[in-house]
N, C-alpha and C positions, 0 to 999 in steps of 0.2 A: 871912898871916893867923895869929895865935896861937892862936885859939880858934874853935870851930865857932860860927854865927852863931845869936843867940838863937832866931830862928825854927827851925832845924834842931834845937836842943837841944830846944825845946818838943814838936816833932813827935815825936822820939825818946821822950821822957818820957811824952806822951800814948801813943804805941804801946804802950809797956810797959805803961801802966796799963790799957788796953784788954785786952790780952794777959792780965795777970793777973786781972782783973776778969771775963773770960769774955764780954766785949762787942764783940769784933771781928766784924764783918760778921754779924751774927746770922742773916741770910735765908740765908748759905751755911753757917753751922757749927752751925744749931740743927736736926739731924737725927738720926733714931733713938735719941734720949736719950744720944748719945755725951758723953762729958765730955772733950773735947779738952784742958783744962788739965790734968787727971790724966795723959793720954797723954804730953803735952809734958815735963811735970814729971819723968817716970820716965826720960826720955833727954835729957842735956845736948846731945848731937848734934842732935837734933831741934829744941830751943830755940834752939840756936846758928844752925840752918840758916834757921828763921823770921826771925832778925834780920839775917842775911846777905841774905835776899830783899828784906827792907823796906828796908834801907839801900842795896842796889844798885840798886833801882829808883826810890828817892827822889831827885827832882831840884831843884836849887836855881837860881834865877836870879843874875844878877850882882849884885843887891842884897843876897844872902844869903837870899832869901825862898823857901820850898818852894812847888813848883809844881804838885805830884801827889801829896800825901799820900793821899788816896783811892784812887789806882790803886796805890801801895806797898802800903796796907794790904789792899787786894783781893788783890794776887799774893801776898802772905804768907798769907792766909787760904786761898786756893786751894790752896798747898801743905800746909797743915795739914789741910784737908778731905782731900786726896789721902792723905795720911799716916795719917789715921783711916779712911778709907774708899777701899780699893783699886778699887771699882766707879766711882769718880768720875773723870771725864776733864777734865783741865785744858785750857781754851781760852781763849786759844791756847797750845800746849804752851810750857813753859818753855824759855828760851834759855840757853844756857851760861852767858852773863855775869851772869844773874839769880841762878844758883844758886853762883856763885865764894865761897869763904871765904877772906877776906884776912887 
């Protein structure tokens, strides 16, 4: 394979759009008036971690179709929530492979 499948590229593009637009998992990230976008933009490492989690969790089938975009977005949103709200408990806890930076 020389390029990522179109479905994967589309999922990553939409994830970036939702992240920048402030519309990732509004139920989870709309709390106490916290502007998660401003906090993420203040730290390149935090922004990097969000993309790492999303892409580590993202699964693709044999045809190159993404099968769990919602799950990948939710796990990234959980990390954002924990980053902005130390009282938030991630369930289930992150596994090491979800957090790896490649």
